N, C-alpha and C positions, 0 to 999 in steps of 0.2 A: 261208853265206848262197851262190846265186844270183837270178842273174837270174832271173821272173815273167814268164811277161806281161800286159798290163794292164789284162784285162780279170777275169784273177782278186784284183785287187789288194782291200785295206777299204774301205768306199764309207762307213765308222762317224767322223770325221772322226780316226784315226791317222795319227801325222806317220810317214811312213814315205821311202824313197828313189827316184825317178824317176829315169831312163832319156831320154835323146831323142838322136835323130839329128838332127840340122842341116845338110843339106851334106856326108855324110859324117862330120860332127866330132858326137863322140860327147859327151853332158854329163848326170853327174847330178845332181840339186838333191835336195836333200830336200824334200817333201809330201805333201798332203794333199785327201781330196778332202768337196767345197761341197755339197751337198745345192740350194745355195743360195737354200734359204726364205728368209731375209731381203734377199730383192732387190727389193723394193721402198724398202727403208731405203739399201742398197747404190750408188740410183739407174738400176738396171738396167728394164730396160721389163715384163718375164718373168721369170718364176723357172727353161726351162730357160734361160734368156741365162745366169744369175748360175752355176750350173752346174756343174759340172768339178772340176776340177783344179786347184788356185793355191799359190802357191810365197812366201815370202820373198824378198822388194828388197833391205829392208833392216833396222833395226830397227819399227820401223812399217809400211812398206809390203809389197802382197801385186802379184802377174803372175798372172793365170788363166795353163794351159800349154794352148795354141788353136794352131788351128791350125800356120801348121812347128813350137811349142812342145810338143804336146802329147806326152804321154808313151807309149812303146812297152809300157815293159820297168819290172817293179821291184822293190824288194826291203824287208826291214826294216831299220828302224833296229838301228844298233848298239849294246849301253850303252853310256855316256857310259862315256869313262877314267875310272880311281877319283881323289880329287886329293891331291899330292904335299905333306907337313905342314913 
């Protein structure tokens, strides 16, 4: 696997790893693209405002990755490890 430009990332809700360069610190996060279709039920003023890359912040919270946190690169999520018995 290698990092690819974010413009080539899937925008179908698939969870991927994204890379964000914040003040020369590289941060990798899991994320997915949300087209903002449910913007009116999420408290946004428009679909365009809600659309974008999202990442979990906790088991129930989410953060839109915009501004400083806008991803520049991506790669597929690896397969999870096998459970040991």
